[in-house]
Phi, psi and omega in degrees: 000128179261148177271137176263121182283332183296333185274350188053040175089003180276149179292153188301331174292341185252023180296142176287147176291138182284138174277126180288149179284147179287157179293156188300323178296321175294314176299325177291320182294319179287330170300311175305311187293321178297313175306308178305312182303308181295321178298312179303314178303315184298316184295321182294323184283327175290319180296315183293326174292322181291320173297317175299317183286323182292329178291319176297328183279339177299149177292148176087185184267130183291341176294311184297321183295000000 
């Protein structure tokens, strides 16, 4: 009897089901969406920080203006 290394000692009938890889189009799309989401969060943070700093640099009290 030969040992099957890929089953890690499990009997042949109890092998875990292999998870199929997602098609290339789905992986590219999800990667694209993740990049766009992270970039949009960064842009929103930069714009909010810029507006905050510009209001603070104005002369006088921002509440009075």
